[in-house]
N, C-alpha and C positions, 0 to 999 in steps of 0.2 A: 660115616663121614663127619657127623656133628662133633663127636669126641675128638677127632683129629684136628678139626678147626679150632676147638677150644684149647687143645694142647699147644698149638702153635701161637694162639692169641695171648695166653697168659704170660709167657716169657717176654713177648713184645711189650705188654703193659708194664712189666717190671722194669724193662730197659728204659721206657719213657719216663717212669717215675724217678729213676735214679739219674737221669740226664739232667745237668744243670739247666735251670729254667722251668723244668717240670716238677722237680722235688725241691721244696723250699722249707726253710726252718720255720718252726712254729713259735707262737707266743704262749708261754706257759705260766700260769699262776700257781705258786707253790704255797700250801698251807701246812706247815710241819707241826710236829709235837716236840716238846722240849726233852731234855735229858738224853738217855742212851738212844732213844728213838732217833734223835737228830744226828748222833754220831754215825748211825747206819745210813741215814737218808742223804746226808750232806755230800758224800763222794758221788752219788748218783746225780744229784742236782748240779754239782759242779761240772760233771762230765757232759750233761745236757747243754750247759752254757758253753762249754768248750767246743762242742760240735755245732755251734751257731744258733741254737735256740735262744730266743729272748726270754729270760727267766726273771720273774718278779716274785720276791719272797715277802710274804705278809706275816709279821710276827708281833707279839706283845712287847712293850717296852721292858717289862719285868720278866726275866727269864734266866736260866742257868747258863745255857750255852748257845742260844740261837743267834746271838750277836756275832759269833765267830764265823763269819762267812766271807768268801773271797770272790771278787769280780761278779757280784750279783747286785741287782737293784733291790733294795730293801725298803719296805714300807712298814712303819711301826704304828701302834696305837696304844693309848694309855690303859691301865688296868685299875681295878678297884682295890687291889691289895699291893703290899710291898714285898720285896724279896725276903725280908725278915719274916713276914707272915707265912709266905710259902715254905721257907726253910723250916719254920717251927712246926707247921702242920704235917709236912712230909716226914719230919723226924718222928712225930707221934705215930704216923702210919707205919714207918719202918720199924720202930721199936715194937709195936703191937704184933706185927707179922713175924718178926724175928723170934719173939717170945712165945706167941700162941701157935704159930705155924698152922693156920687153918687148913684142913684137908678136904674142904669142899668149897665149891664156887659160891654156894649160898652163904656160908660163914664169912667168906672174904668180902662179898658184895654188901652184906648187911653189917659190916664191922662199924663200931662207933668211931673209928679213927679215920674215916673216909672223907673228912672235910677237905683234904688236899684235892680230891676229885672235884669238889664244888668250885674251887679256884680255877681248875683247868676248864670246867664246863662253862664258867662265866666269861671265858675269852670272847666268845662270839657276841655276847651282849655288848661288851666294851667296843668290839670292832665296829658293830653297826651303829653305835652311838657317835662314832667319828664320821660325820656326814661328808667331810671332804674326801676321806679315804673311800667311802662307799661310792661317791660320785666318780672318783678315779677308776675304781674297779669296773663300774658300769660302762665308762667311756673308752676303756682300753682294748676292747674287742679281743679278749683272750680266746685261744683255741680250745683249751682244756684246763682242768684243775688237777694238779698232782698233789696228793695229800696223804697224811697219816690219819686214820679214822679214830684214833684213841680218844681225843677230846670232842670229836664229831663236828668241830667248827668248819673244817674243810667241806664236809658233806652239806652243811647248811649253806655255805657260800656257793657251792656248785649248784644247789637247787635254786637259790635266789637268783643267780645269774643265768640259769638254764644252760649250763655247760656240761659237757661230758666229763666224767671224773675217772682218774686212774689212782687206785689205792695201793699204797706200799706198806705192807704190814706182815706180821707173823701170824696174825689171827685177830679175832674180836671176841669180846665177852659174850657168853651165852650162845644162843642158837641162831644169831642173826646172819652169820656167814651162810649157813645152809638155807635159811629161809629166804634171804635176799637173792641168792643165786638159783633158788628152786631146786636145790641139790638133794638127792635122797640122803637120809641120815644113817641108815643101816645100824640102828642102835643095838642089835644083837651081835654085831661084829666090830663096831668101832666104838671104843670107850670114850666117854665124855671127859673133858678136862678135869683134873684134880681127882678123878675117880681112883687112880692107882691100878686100874685093871689093864690087862693085856688084850690083844685081839682074839685070844682064845679064852672065853669066859665060861664059867659054869652056869647052870640055870639060875642060881641065886644071884650071881654077879650080873647076869643079863637083866634080871628083874630090878636090881639096884641101879643099873645103868639107865633103865627107863624111868625110874623114880627121880634120878638126878636131872634127867632132861625135863621132867614134869616140874621140878623145882625151878629150873631156869625160866620156863614159860610163865610160872606163877609169880616169881619174885623179881626177875630182872628189870621189869619196867619201873620198879621202885628205885632202882639204882640210877636209871637214866631219866628219872622224873624231872629234875631241874633243867637238864639240857633240852629235853623235849618241850617243856614249857617255853623256854627261851626261843627255840626254833619256831614254835607256833606263833609266838609274838612277832618275830621277825618276818615270817612268811605270811602272817595274817590269815592263817587257816589252821585247822586242827591237824597236827602232824604226830605220827608215831615214830619210834625208833626204826621199825621195819620200813616205813616210808623212806627214811633217809638212807638206809643201807641198800634198799632195792634199786635205787637209781644209779648205782655204781656201774660204770661201763666195763672196766677191766680190774681184776684183782691180781696184783703182783704179790705172791705169797712167799715170804722168806722162810720156807720150811722145805723139808726133804723127806722122802719116804725112808731114808736111812735112819732118821730120828723120829719120824712120826708114822703111825700105822697107816697102811693103805686104806683109802676110802673113796667113795664115788666123787667125781669132780665134774664140773661143767666147762664148756669151751672158753669162757671168759676168766677162768681161774688158771693162772700161769705160775708154775713153780720155778723160782729163780735161785733156790739154794738158801742155805742158812747164813745169810749175811747178817752179822750182828756186831754192833759197837765199832770201835776204832779199827782202822786198817792195821794189820800186823806189821811190825817193824822187824828188820833183819836182826838175828841174834848177834850179840857182841862176840868178838873172837876171844876165846879163852886165853888167859895169860900164860906165857911160857913158864 
């Protein structure tokens, strides 16, 4: 009898939630990442606004593409660097990786050309130095934070405001996705990023896969050292990268098992397909 009651009760709840007056639009704080990350995220944010959600976008004044938004409330904050600084450092980063083409995550994370990441990681310090903006965020009573975790600023903002967070990403550096979601890693069957292995590994490849994972755990915290220090200063307590990633409520993952090897997942990891960069345009008609 109990299961029958529950079966009838759940559709009734859904009907009530979808009835006007019961289902209301939410107030969403969006903390995006610049570059191609924003090309991917912008259509989703605009669709949320189109469906009636109140969307507030918080972005730095210096950016490549973040200013190109439509019908959104935008709040900006100043940065400690100029667009010329950012372009220069990113060009160095791009040139190094184009020439060296590092084949391990360790080589990429420890590259001397990574100053561009320091600029990205400094966003949050600049944001929280804007006292008027911080006051506005506190008083706005947002329902959730929609963010790209690449520069980790959205994670810091969500923790500071004690808000649930929804992450929109293709993945994160190192082991933090599995660690934050308490998801099994299955290192004997799931190759680590940049390993070049398939899901059918020899004993030697499995051994190297475990070594690469060990490298991540030993060295990744050096890569996130600056942003973790900024987070600890803002939150006035000792924070680790794992603390920031483990608070995430929902992971919207832009990946698909067609392109990625099957792996264990958790209930809050939702695969939404390989959405990347700009929306495709119709092909032009060939000339007669």
